[in-house]
C-alpha positions in Angstrom: 151.9 150.1 87.7 149.9 148.7 91.2 147.7 152.1 90.5 146.9 150.8 87.0 146.0 147.4 88.4 143.8 148.6 91.5 142.2 150.8 88.7 141.1 148.3 86.0 139.9 145.6 89.0 137.9 148.7 90.5 136.2 149.2 87.0 135.8 145.6 86.2 134.2 145.0 89.7 131.4 147.8 89.0 130.9 146.4 85.3 130.1 143.1 86.7 127.5 144.5 89.2 126.2 147.0 86.9 125.3 144.3 84.2 123.9 141.6 87.1 122.0 144.2 87.9 120.5 145.4 84.6 120.2 141.3 83.6 118.1 141.7 86.7 115.9 144.6 86.1 115.7 143.7 81.7 113.7 140.3 83.4 111.8 141.7 85.9 110.4 144.4 83.3 109.9 141.7 81.0 108.3 139.7 83.3 105.7 142.5 84.2 105.5 143.1 80.8 103.9 140.1 80.0 101.7 139.9 83.2 100.2 143.4 81.4 99.8 141.8 78.3 97.8 138.8 79.2 95.9 140.6 81.7 94.5 143.1 78.7 94.0 140.0 76.7 91.5 139.0 79.2 93.5 135.9 80.5 94.7 135.3 83.9 98.1 136.5 84.2 100.8 133.5 85.1 100.8 132.8 89.3 104.9 133.4 89.2 106.2 133.8 93.2 108.6 136.5 93.7 111.9 134.3 92.2 114.4 134.1 95.0 116.6 133.0 91.9 117.2 136.7 91.2 118.8 137.7 94.9 122.4 137.8 94.8 124.4 135.3 96.7 121.9 132.5 97.1 122.2 129.2 98.9 123.6 126.2 96.6 119.9 124.5 96.0 118.7 127.9 95.1 122.2 128.5 92.7 121.6 125.2 91.3 118.3 125.9 89.9 119.4 129.5 88.8 122.2 127.5 86.3 119.3 125.9 84.8 117.1 129.3 84.1 120.2 131.4 82.9 122.6 131.3 80.0 126.3 130.6 80.1 127.5 134.1 80.2 124.7 135.5 82.1 125.6 132.7 84.9 129.3 133.3 84.6 128.5 137.0 85.6 126.0 136.8 87.9 128.5 134.3 89.9 131.1 137.4 89.8 128.0 139.7 91.2 127.4 136.8 94.2 131.6 137.1 95.0 131.6 140.8 94.9 127.9 141.8 96.8 128.5 138.4 99.4 129.6 141.2 101.7 126.7 143.3 101.4 123.9 140.9 100.9 122.7 140.7 104.6 122.2 144.5 105.2 118.7 144.2 103.4 115.7 142.4 104.8 113.5 143.9 102.5 110.4 142.0 101.3 110.4 143.7 98.2 113.5 142.2 95.6 114.1 145.5 94.5 115.4 146.7 97.6 117.4 143.5 98.1 119.6 144.4 94.7 119.9 148.1 94.9 121.4 148.5 97.8 123.9 146.1 97.6 124.4 147.3 94.2 124.8 150.9 95.4 127.5 149.7 98.5 129.2 147.9 95.6 129.5 150.5 93.0 130.3 153.4 96.4 132.9 150.7 97.6 134.4 149.0 94.2 134.1 152.1 92.0 134.6 155.2 94.6 137.1 153.5 96.8 138.6 151.9 94.4 139.4 154.7 92.0 140.5 156.5 95.2 143.0 154.3 96.5 144.0 153.9 92.8 144.8 157.6 92.6 146.5 157.5 95.8 148.9 154.7 95.2 149.5 156.4 91.7 150.6 159.6 93.5 154.2 160.2 94.1 155.6 160.4 97.0 159.6 162.7 97.6 
């Protein structure tokens, strides 16, 4: 019983962090695509600062801005992602937003996924 709860919790945690990263990746590639189209058409690419709203676990002021940018479901997923990635966000201080997203994602998948499923398996073993 406990093993199955731990297994489902690990799978749900992995699903949230993966879905949030997919939202981020689609957003980034869409912005890059729009910039390339503008450059090909001869217009100036839109000036856009690297958005801090795309980082996991942002400060409260940035969180309010992100709430305005995202749909309800997207914000729900990002809020769950913020909670799950909170222990890992301070590890990387890279200037690349991709590195700052990928390192916490990898650590979360390793600990929640692999560690959670291993724990669930260990809890499910019968000891005589």
